[in-house]
C-alpha positions in Angstrom: -8.2 2.5 39.3 -10.2 5.7 40.4 -10.9 7.8 37.3 -8.7 11.0 36.8 -10.3 13.9 38.8 -10.9 16.2 35.8 -13.2 13.6 34.1 -17.1 14.1 34.1 -18.8 13.5 36.6 -22.0 11.0 36.6 -24.7 13.4 34.8 -25.0 15.4 31.4 -21.6 16.5 30.3 -21.0 20.1 31.1 -19.2 21.3 28.0 -18.1 24.6 28.8 -15.6 22.1 30.8 -14.8 19.1 28.9 -14.6 20.6 25.4 -12.0 22.2 27.1 -8.3 20.2 27.0 -8.0 17.9 30.1 -4.8 18.4 32.0 -4.2 14.6 33.0 -4.6 13.5 29.3 -1.5 12.1 27.9 -4.1 11.6 24.5 -6.2 13.9 23.8 -8.4 14.0 20.6 -11.4 16.1 18.8 -13.2 15.1 16.0 -15.8 16.4 13.8 -17.8 14.9 10.5 -20.5 16.4 8.6 -22.3 15.6 4.9 -23.5 18.6 2.7 -25.5 19.4 -0.1 -23.6 22.2 -2.2 -25.5 24.9 -3.2 -25.4 23.3 -6.6 -26.9 20.2 -5.4 -23.5 18.0 -5.8 -22.6 15.9 -2.2 -19.8 16.4 0.1 -18.7 15.0 3.5 -16.0 15.8 5.5 -14.0 14.7 8.6 -11.4 16.5 10.7 -9.5 15.4 13.8 -7.2 17.4 16.1 -4.4 15.6 18.2 -3.0 16.7 21.0 -0.5 14.2 22.5 2.3 14.0 25.4 5.7 13.6 23.9 7.7 14.5 27.4 8.3 16.6 29.9 10.0 19.7 30.6 13.7 19.3 32.0 13.1 22.1 34.4 9.7 22.2 35.5 8.3 19.0 34.3 5.0 20.4 32.8 4.0 18.0 29.9 5.1 18.5 26.3 2.8 18.0 23.2 2.9 17.0 20.1 -0.1 18.1 17.5 -1.3 16.8 14.5 -4.2 17.3 12.1 -6.1 14.8 9.6 -8.8 15.9 7.2 -10.6 15.1 4.2 -13.1 15.9 1.6 -15.3 13.4 -0.3 -17.1 14.2 -3.4 -18.5 10.8 -4.4 -20.4 11.5 -7.4 -17.0 13.0 -9.1 -15.1 10.1 -7.4 -12.9 12.6 -5.9 -11.1 12.7 -2.4 -8.8 14.7 -0.8 -6.9 14.7 2.3 -4.2 15.8 4.6 -2.3 15.5 7.4 0.1 17.9 9.3 2.0 16.4 11.9 4.5 17.7 14.8 7.7 19.7 14.2 9.2 17.0 16.7 8.0 14.0 14.6 11.1 12.8 13.1 12.1 12.1 16.9 8.6 10.9 18.1 9.2 8.4 15.4 12.3 7.2 16.0 11.3 6.7 19.5 8.7 4.4 18.3 10.4 2.6 15.8 12.9 1.9 19.1 10.0 0.4 21.3 8.8 -2.0 18.7 5.5 0.1 17.7 4.5 0.0 13.9 5.5 -2.3 11.2 7.6 -5.3 12.0 9.6 -5.8 8.2 12.9 -4.9 9.4 13.7 -3.4 5.6 10.4 -1.2 6.3 11.7 0.2 9.9 15.2 0.8 8.4 13.9 2.2 5.9 11.7 4.3 7.6 14.6 5.2 10.2 17.0 6.8 7.1 13.7 9.4 6.3 13.3 9.8 10.4 17.4 10.4 11.0 17.5 13.1 8.0 14.7 15.5 9.9 11.7 14.6 7.3 8.6 12.4 7.4 7.3 10.7 4.5 4.6 12.3 2.4 1.5 12.9 1.9 2.5 13.9 5.7 3.7 17.1 6.1 5.1 19.2 9.1 4.1 21.9 10.5 5.3 25.2 9.1 3.4 27.8 11.2 2.3 28.0 15.1 0.2 25.8 17.2 -2.2 27.0 19.5 -4.5 25.1 21.8 -6.4 27.5 24.0 -7.0 26.2 27.4 -10.2 29.1 28.9 -12.2 28.1 25.6 -12.3 25.4 23.0 -9.6 27.1 20.5 -7.1 24.8 18.3 -4.9 26.5 15.7 -3.0 24.1 14.1 -1.0 26.0 11.5 -3.6 27.6 9.9 -6.4 25.1 10.4 -9.0 25.8 13.5 -11.6 24.5 15.3 -12.7 26.5 18.0 -16.3 27.2 20.0 -18.0 30.6 20.4 -19.8 32.2 23.5 -23.2 30.8 21.5 -21.8 27.1 21.8 -21.2 27.2 18.1 -18.1 24.8 16.8 -16.8 26.5 13.8 -14.3 24.7 11.6 -11.5 26.3 9.1 -9.1 24.1 6.5 -6.9 24.8 3.6 -5.4 22.4 2.3 -1.3 22.9 1.4 -1.2 21.8 -1.8 -4.5 21.8 -3.2 -7.5 24.1 -3.8 -9.7 22.5 -1.8 -10.9 24.1 2.0 -13.8 24.0 4.4 -15.6 27.0 6.3 -18.2 25.8 8.3 -20.5 26.0 11.4 -21.9 23.2 13.8 -24.8 24.1 15.5 -25.8 21.0 17.7 -29.9 19.8 17.8 -28.8 17.3 20.6 -27.1 17.1 24.4 -23.8 15.4 24.0 -24.0 11.7 24.3 -21.6 9.1 26.8 -20.4 6.5 24.6 -18.5 3.3 25.6 -19.4 2.1 29.8 -20.4 5.2 30.5 -18.2 7.1 28.8 -15.2 4.6 29.3 -13.7 2.9 26.3 -10.6 1.7 25.6 -7.7 3.3 23.4 -5.5 1.9 21.2 -2.7 0.5 23.2 -5.6 -1.0 25.9 -5.6 2.3 28.1 -8.7 3.6 29.4 -10.1 7.0 27.3 -13.3 9.0 27.8 -15.7 9.7 24.7 -18.9 11.8 24.2 -20.3 13.2 21.5 -22.7 15.4 20.2 -24.8 12.9 17.6 -26.4 15.8 15.3 -25.7 19.0 14.2 -26.6 21.4 12.0 -24.2 22.8 9.6 -23.7 25.9 7.6 -20.8 27.9 6.0 -18.9 27.1 2.7 -16.6 24.9 0.8 -13.7 25.4 -1.5 -13.1 23.2 -4.4 -10.7 23.3 -7.4 -13.2 25.0 -9.4 -14.1 27.8 -6.8 -16.1 28.0 -3.2 -19.5 27.0 -3.1 -22.0 27.9 -0.2 -24.0 24.8 1.8 -27.7 24.6 1.3 -28.0 22.0 3.6 -25.8 19.7 6.1 -26.1 17.9 9.1 -22.7 16.7 11.2 -21.0 14.8 14.0 -18.3 16.3 17.1 -17.3 14.0 19.5 -13.9 14.2 21.8 -11.8 11.7 23.5 -9.4 11.8 25.9 -7.0 9.7 28.3 -4.1 8.1 29.5 -1.3 5.8 27.5 -0.4 2.3 28.2 0.7 1.8 31.9 -1.1 4.6 33.4 -4.7 2.8 34.2 -6.2 -0.4 32.4 -5.7 -3.9 33.9 -5.7 -5.4 30.7 -3.4 -3.2 29.2 -0.3 -4.6 27.3 2.8 -3.5 26.7 3.2 -3.9 23.4 -0.5 -4.4 22.3 -1.7 -2.5 19.2 -5.6 -2.4 18.4 -7.2 -2.0 15.3 -11.0 -0.8 15.3 -13.9 -0.2 13.1 -16.3 3.0 13.7 -19.7 3.9 12.4 -21.5 6.9 13.4 -24.9 7.2 11.3 -27.3 9.6 11.3 -30.8 8.1 10.4 -33.8 10.0 8.2 -36.1 9.1 11.4 -34.8 11.2 13.9 -32.1 8.9 15.2 -28.1 8.3 15.4 -26.3 4.7 15.3 -22.9 4.3 16.5 -21.0 1.2 17.2 -17.4 -0.2 17.1 -15.2 -2.7 17.3 -11.5 -3.0 18.9 -9.3 -6.3 18.1 -6.0 -7.2 19.1 -4.0 -7.3 15.6 -1.6 -9.9 16.9 -4.4 -12.2 17.9 -7.1 -10.8 16.0 -9.5 -11.3 18.5 -12.2 -8.5 19.7 -11.3 -6.8 22.8 -14.5 -4.8 23.0 -17.0 -3.4 21.1 -20.1 -1.0 21.9 -23.2 0.0 19.7 -25.3 3.3 21.0 -28.1 4.2 19.4 -30.0 7.7 20.4 -33.4 8.4 19.9 -35.5 11.5 18.3 -35.2 13.0 22.1 -31.7 12.3 22.5 -31.8 9.2 25.0 -29.4 6.7 24.9 -29.4 2.7 24.8 -26.7 0.7 24.3 -25.6 -2.7 24.1 -22.1 -4.8 23.5 -24.1 -7.9 22.1 -24.1 -7.4 18.2 -22.5 -8.3 15.1 -20.3 -6.2 12.9 -19.2 -8.0 10.0 -17.5 -6.9 6.5 -18.6 -7.8 3.0 -17.2 -6.9 -0.4 -13.7 -5.7 -0.1 -11.8 -3.0 -1.8 -8.1 -3.2 -2.7 -5.8 0.0 -2.8 -3.1 -0.2 -5.9 -0.9 2.4 -3.6 -0.8 0.4 -0.2 -2.4 -2.9 -1.3 -4.6 -3.0 1.4 -7.9 -4.6 1.5 -10.7 -2.5 3.4 -14.2 -3.6 3.2 -16.4 -1.5 2.0 -19.7 -3.0 2.7 -21.0 -3.9 6.4 -23.4 -5.4 8.3 -24.9 -4.5 11.5 -27.1 -6.7 13.4 -28.7 -6.6 17.0 -31.4 -8.6 18.1 -32.5 -6.6 20.8 -31.3 -6.2 24.0 -32.8 -4.2 27.1 -33.6 -0.2 25.5 -31.9 -1.2 22.5 -34.5 -2.2 19.8 -33.2 -4.8 17.0 -31.4 -3.3 14.3 -30.4 -4.7 10.7 -28.7 -2.3 8.8 -26.2 -2.3 5.8 -23.2 0.3 5.5 -22.2 0.6 1.6 -19.1 3.0 0.6 -20.6 5.9 -0.9 -17.0 5.4 -3.4 -14.3 2.5 -3.0 -11.4 4.5 -2.4 -11.6 6.9 0.4 -8.2 6.0 1.8 -6.3 8.1 4.1 -2.5 7.3 3.4 -0.2 8.4 6.8 2.2 7.3 8.6 0.1 8.1 11.5 -1.6 4.7 10.9 1.0 2.6 9.1 0.4 3.2 6.5 -3.2 3.9 5.7 -6.9 3.9 7.1 -9.9 4.3 5.3 -12.2 6.8 6.6 -15.3 8.1 4.3 -19.1 8.9 3.3 -21.4 5.7 3.4 -25.2 5.1 3.2 -27.0 3.5 5.8 -30.1 1.1 4.8 -32.0 -1.3 6.7 -34.7 -1.9 9.9 -34.3 -0.5 13.5 -37.6 -2.2 15.4 -38.4 -3.5 12.3 -39.2 0.0 10.6 -37.2 0.5 7.5 -34.6 3.6 7.8 -32.1 5.2 5.9 -29.3 8.0 6.4 -26.0 9.0 6.0 -22.7 7.4 8.0 -18.8 8.1 8.1 -16.7 4.6 8.7 -13.4 4.6 9.9 -11.4 0.8 9.3 -7.9 1.1 10.9 -4.9 -1.7 11.3 -6.3 -5.4 11.0 -3.8 -5.6 8.5 -2.6 -9.2 7.1 0.6 -8.1 5.6 3.1 -9.0 8.3 6.3 -8.0 5.9 7.2 -7.6 2.4 6.9 -11.0 1.6 3.3 -10.6 2.3 2.7 -6.9 0.3 3.6 -8.2 -2.6 1.6 -11.6 -1.9 -1.0 -8.6 -2.4 0.2 -7.2 -4.9 0.3 -10.4 -6.9 -3.5 -10.8 -6.3 -3.9 -7.5 -8.0 -1.8 -8.2 -11.0 -4.1 -11.3 -11.3 -7.2 -9.2 -11.3 -5.9 -7.0 -13.8 -5.2 -9.7 -16.2 -8.9 -11.0 -15.2 -10.2 -7.5 -16.4 -8.1 -7.9 -20.1 -8.0 -11.6 -20.8 -10.3 -13.5 -18.8 -10.2 -17.3 -18.6 -13.6 -16.9 -20.9 -13.3 -13.8 -22.8 -16.4 -12.4 -24.4 -16.6 -11.8 -28.3 -15.8 -8.3 -27.6 -12.7 -8.8 -25.2 -11.6 -11.4 -27.9 -12.1 -8.9 -30.4 -10.3 -6.2 -28.7 -7.3 -9.3 -27.8 -7.4 -9.7 -32.0 -8.2 -6.2 -33.6 -10.0 -3.5 -32.6 -13.6 -1.7 -32.7 -12.6 -0.7 -36.1 -12.0 -3.4 -37.1 -14.7 -5.5 -35.9 -14.8 -7.7 -39.7 -11.5 -9.7 -38.7 -13.2 -11.3 -36.6 -15.6 -13.1 -39.1 -15.1 -16.6 -39.1 -13.1 -16.6 -35.8 -14.5 -19.1 -33.4 -14.2 -17.4 -29.7 -13.9 -20.7 -28.1 -11.0 -22.3 -30.3 -8.7 -18.9 -29.7 -9.8 -19.1 -26.3 -7.9 -22.6 -26.1 -5.2 -21.8 -28.1 -4.0 -18.5 -26.4 -5.7 -17.3 -24.0 -5.7 -20.7 -21.9 -1.9 -21.2 -22.2 -1.2 -17.5 -21.0 -3.6 -17.9 -18.0 -1.8 -21.4 -16.9 1.6 -19.5 -15.8 -0.4 -16.4 -14.8 -2.4 -17.9 -12.5 -0.4 -19.6 -10.9 1.4 -16.4 -9.6 5.1 -14.9 -9.4 7.3 -12.4 -8.4 5.0 -9.1 -8.8 7.8 -6.3 -8.7 7.8 -5.6 -12.4 4.5 -4.5 -11.8 4.3 -2.6 -8.6 7.9 -0.8 -10.4 5.5 1.6 -12.9 3.1 2.1 -10.1 5.4 3.3 -7.4 7.7 5.2 -9.8 4.8 7.1 -10.4 3.6 7.9 -7.2 6.9 9.0 -6.2 7.7 11.8 -8.6 4.4 13.1 -7.2 2.0 11.5 -9.8 -1.2 9.7 -8.9 -0.7 6.0 -9.8 -4.5 5.4 -9.8 -4.9 6.5 -13.4 -3.0 3.9 -14.5 -4.0 1.0 -12.9 -4.8 -1.4 -16.0 -0.7 -0.9 -16.1 -0.4 -3.9 -13.3 -1.4 -6.7 -16.2 1.4 -5.2 -18.9 4.6 -6.2 -17.1 2.7 -9.5 -16.2 2.3 -10.1 -19.6 5.7 -9.2 -21.1 7.2 -11.3 -18.1 5.0 -14.4 -18.9 5.4 -14.1 -22.5 9.3 -14.2 -22.0 8.7 -17.6 -19.3 6.7 -19.4 -21.9 9.1 -19.0 -24.8 12.1 -19.4 -22.9 10.9 -22.9 -21.5 10.6 -24.1 -24.9 14.2 -22.6 -25.9 15.7 -24.1 -22.8 13.4 -27.1 -22.6 12.9 -26.4 -19.4 9.7 -28.8 -18.0 8.4 -26.7 -15.0 7.7 -23.0 -14.4 5.8 -21.7 -11.1 5.3 -25.2 -9.4 3.9 -26.9 -12.6 4.2 -28.0 -16.0 5.7 -25.9 -18.6 3.2 -24.1 -20.9 4.8 -26.2 -23.7 4.7 -29.1 -22.0 0.6 -28.8 -21.9 -0.3 -27.1 -25.1 3.1 -28.1 -27.6 6.0 -26.3 -28.6 3.8 -23.9 -31.3 1.2 -23.2 -29.5 3.3 -22.5 -26.3 5.6 -20.2 -28.9 2.5 -18.4 -30.1 0.4 -17.6 -27.1 4.1 -16.4 -25.8 4.7 -14.2 -28.2 1.0 -12.6 -28.1 1.8 -11.4 -24.4 4.0 -8.8 -25.6 1.5 -7.2 -27.4 -1.7 -7.8 -25.3 -0.8 -4.9 -23.2 -0.1 -2.2 -25.7 -3.9 -1.0 -25.3 -3.4 -0.4 -21.5 -0.5 1.9 -22.0 -2.7 5.1 -21.5 -3.9 7.5 -18.7 -7.0 10.3 -18.3 -4.0 13.1 -18.7 -1.7 11.3 -20.3 -0.2 13.5 -23.5 0.5 12.5 -26.8 3.9 12.9 -26.6 4.3 11.3 -23.5 2.1 7.9 -24.8 4.9 8.2 -27.7 7.4 7.8 -25.4 5.8 4.9 -23.2 5.7 2.8 -26.3 9.3 3.5 -27.0 10.1 2.7 -23.5 7.8 -0.4 -23.9 9.6 -1.9 -27.1 13.1 -0.9 -25.9 12.5 -3.3 -23.2 11.5 -6.1 -25.6 14.1 -5.1 -27.4 16.5 -5.7 -25.0 14.9 -8.8 -23.3 15.1 -10.5 -26.6 19.0 -9.7 -27.2 19.9 -10.7 -23.9 17.9 -14.4 -24.0 20.0 -14.6 -27.6 23.0 -14.3 -25.7 21.9 -16.3 -22.6 21.4 -19.5 -25.1 24.1 -19.0 -26.4 26.0 -19.2 -23.3 29.5 -18.7 -22.4 31.2 -21.9 -23.3 33.1 -20.8 -26.0 35.2 -18.3 -23.4 36.1 -20.6 -21.1 39.2 -21.7 -22.5 40.5 -18.3 -22.6 39.5 -17.7 -19.4 41.4 -21.1 -17.9 44.0 -19.4 -19.5 43.9 -15.6 -18.7 41.2 -16.1 -15.3 38.9 -13.8 -17.3 38.0 -11.5 -15.2 36.5 -7.9 -15.7 35.9 -8.8 -19.5 33.8 -12.7 -18.4 31.8 -10.8 -15.3 30.6 -8.5 -18.3 29.7 -11.4 -20.3 27.5 -12.6 -17.6 26.3 -9.2 -16.4 25.1 -8.3 -20.1 22.5 -11.2 -19.7 21.3 -10.1 -16.8 21.4 -6.6 -17.7 19.6 -7.3 -21.2 16.8 -9.9 -19.6 16.0 -8.6 -16.4 17.6 -5.1 -15.6 16.2 -3.2 -18.5 13.0 -4.1 -18.9 12.4 -3.6 -15.1 14.1 0.1 -15.6 12.0 0.8 -18.7 8.7 -0.2 -16.6 10.8 2.3 -13.7 10.6 5.0 -16.3 7.5 5.0 -18.0 6.1 5.2 -14.3 7.9 8.1 -13.4 7.4 9.4 -17.2 3.4 9.3 -16.5 3.9 10.9 -12.6 5.1 14.3 -14.3 8.8 13.2 -13.1 11.7 15.5 -14.1 14.7 14.2 -16.4 16.9 13.5 -13.7 13.8 11.4 -11.9 13.3 9.8 -14.7 17.0 8.4 -15.4 17.6 7.8 -11.4 14.6 6.0 -10.8 15.8 3.8 -14.0 19.2 3.8 -13.1 18.0 2.0 -9.6 15.6 -0.4 -11.3 18.9 -1.4 -13.4 20.5 -2.1 -10.5 18.3 -3.7 -8.4 17.7 -6.0 -11.9 21.1 -7.3 -12.3 21.1 -7.0 -8.0 17.9 -9.6 -8.4 19.7 -12.2 -11.0 23.3 -12.1 -9.0 21.1 -12.8 -6.1 19.3 -16.2 -7.9 22.6 -17.1 -9.2 23.6 -17.0 -5.5 20.5 -19.0 -4.1 21.4 -21.4 -7.3 24.3 -22.6 -5.0 23.4 -22.0 -1.5 19.6 -23.0 -2.2 16.6 -21.7 -2.2 14.1 -21.3 0.4 11.2 -24.2 0.4 13.4 -26.2 -1.8 12.3 -24.3 -5.0 14.9 -25.5 -7.0 17.4 -27.9 -6.7 20.7 -26.4 -4.9 23.2 -26.4 -7.6 21.0 -26.7 -10.5 22.8 -24.1 -12.6 25.8 -26.7 -12.3 24.2 -29.3 -13.1 23.2 -27.8 -16.2 26.5 -26.3 -17.2 25.6 -23.1 -17.0 28.5 -20.2 -16.4 26.8 -17.8 -14.1 28.7 -14.7 -12.0 30.2 -17.0 -8.9 31.5 -18.9 -12.0 33.0 -15.8 -13.9 34.1 -15.3 -10.6 35.9 -18.1 -9.4 38.2 -18.4 -12.6 39.8 -14.9 -11.3 40.4 -16.5 -8.3 41.4 -20.0 -8.2 45.0 -20.8 -10.3 45.1 -22.7 -13.9 45.0 -26.3 -12.9 41.8 -25.3 -10.9 40.3 -23.2 -13.4 40.8 -26.3 -15.7 39.2 -28.4 -12.7 36.8 -26.2 -12.6 35.1 -26.1 -16.1 35.1 -29.5 -16.4 33.5 -30.0 -13.8 30.8 -27.8 -15.1 31.2 -28.6 -18.7 30.3 -32.7 -17.5 27.0 -31.6 -16.9 26.9 -33.8 -13.2 23.5 -35.2 -12.4 25.1 -36.6 -9.2 24.6 -34.3 -6.1 27.6 -35.0 -4.7 30.0 -34.2 -7.5 27.6 -31.1 -7.9 28.2 -30.1 -4.1 32.1 -30.3 -4.6 31.6 -27.7 -7.4 29.9 -25.5 -5.3 32.6 -25.8 -2.4 34.9 -24.9 -4.5 33.1 -21.6 -5.1 32.6 -20.8 -1.8 35.9 -21.8 -0.8 37.5 -19.0 -3.1 35.3 -16.2 -1.9 33.6 -16.3 -5.3 29.6 -16.8 -4.1 30.5 -14.1 -1.4 31.7 -11.9 -3.4 28.2 -11.8 -5.8 26.2 -11.5 -2.6 28.8 -8.3 -1.9 28.3 -7.0 -5.4 24.8 -7.5 -5.5 24.3 -5.3 -2.3 27.0 -2.5 -3.7 25.4 -2.3 -6.9 21.8 -1.6 -5.3 23.4 0.8 -2.8 25.1 3.4 -5.2 22.2 3.3 -7.3 20.0 4.3 -4.4 22.7 7.0 -3.6 22.2 8.8 -6.8 18.2 8.4 -6.5 17.9 9.8 -2.7 18.4 13.2 -3.4 16.1 13.5 -6.8 13.1 12.6 -4.7 11.7 13.5 -1.7 10.6 11.7 1.0 7.4 10.1 1.0 5.9 6.3 1.3 6.8 4.9 -2.0 10.2 6.3 -1.8 9.8 4.2 1.9 9.0 1.2 -0.1 11.6 1.7 -3.5 14.1 1.8 -0.1 12.9 -1.3 1.5 12.3 -3.4 -1.6 15.9 -2.9 -2.7 16.9 -4.7 0.4 13.8 -7.2 -0.2 15.2 -8.3 -3.4 18.8 -8.7 -1.5 17.5 -10.5 1.5 15.6 -12.8 -0.7 15.6 -16.6 -0.2 13.2 -17.6 -3.0 
């Protein structure tokens, strides 16, 4: 298919023409980045992208209507700081709903449903924000004005960038002075877009950069700077491009590096997110005089990864680019390393985030050593298909957090901190690290390492973020809920005589009752040192301790009631049908054992995030509801069957346990039926046919479905109370979807 008439002709790029918007393009963006040295000597980097996308047509004139957005960030690697902002079109809620309707974005229906709720309210989730001011795109000269963030070109050919963060004292005022001519990327400028469409892509690989940067603490002049500018434009899927597929979504990795020998290097790989196959790649090297050489024959592989504790996405933070030497392209072997791991840009534009940041580059080009700075962008290519994958990723990070606190082979210092403190080192006199590891650490790690449902660990961090806090200050908390939970599991198994836990032998069957009880109770105290943060006040810390021990008190009370059971209530229930009082007895155990600890963790997160009292209590109540619903659903699954036969169907019946479906059934059955039901349960049958008869009776009277309905209602009521208390944000979307995940679970 012929290229649009307003695309560049062969030969040099006429920037006076092609820096301007292109009428044929349905997608277009202008991008710059710069590496700067402030007048105090501190290194800084910045990038910015201005987007224009066709969102529809004027019903009268037929002229295109455009949506606009801007993304930008400033990185200060030596201070480990990264500020980012994304502003989107005021029509974004409708555009987002249209994308969901087309099946774009996440495939998890619960996340899609939660996002629809936000968009239908005319909002976009934080940290994104909608434009409040005007957007202007000049057609006679390059002039982009997006609600106070601007990029324009003056009469001398200099590019001016002005940015101000809406919520932080961060901004830039920079001038880019090109030192080299524009260069075509791709196949003489043609590349594939993120949906397989044809795009045109050119870039200016090196600019001098001057100006100033505003950071918390004041404005700083730029002492030295080098920059990059590129421009890409083209057509949406279906307009051109023979290998474009409906619904195809592409992830990519892109590097732009400026080397100390005067050369620049840019490379990208694009992969089909569904198939995982590379659908296009190219490496371009520019010599000191601006000459271009390119090849598609290279290897670009990721190495060490970093895991975000906000999205739990894995990102490679070290890359190796290898070119054997192809035609005019010299042999290249360079390593690209992130200047700091956390340069994640969270935005609904890229489900739910991408990584873009400053990197160092070192290696060889043509056999000669080189070094320089670069920007790398990694977007898409996630292994998270749904919330199940998300919580598996959370679980992996939880185990890493436990590793940091109680490794399999702790050092003397790590063991000291489990036993005493630096001020009480003499308590370690005569302590065998090896024996203590075998008798206290190993029983705990045996259960932790098998993995489990990690939503308790996620709760505290999510509740910190949803009230506007920064959970990255509290990442060490991930181990705390897991240790609390594992401690209760180890002790519960001794008390209940359970021989299997998380798919393996329970701790007491491996280590004996005495060591298991001691290790389990030790778990409650291993995590107390984690209850801290860089900016936590003494008052907040005291409140955290109150919440932490409140949850332990409740959990032990619930365990006492659970061990006692409800057998003593059943004769009365046979006579009066039980009703509300019997259900309340069951709910008390669910509340104290599961809901109260979850609610305490949620409140701790909200306190750490600086939430209001209403927000703290609303989140606590929501997680109470989710915790109770979790246990009610567990009671239901025990009768209807767990995915993968995780537990035997009707196991609770075989153990003679009075669960929520049993309590509801007593109020639905006649007296003789109630007497029969309790006699069958009390008999503790090991015959599956007998158990199935009880399950059938519970289903037939509607007790099982009533439990499922109650679990749903509890979560919905709590959400309706919480919803107006916290602003729309990606953590809020996750919490909403999480409630449905608990209700929909099958394991």
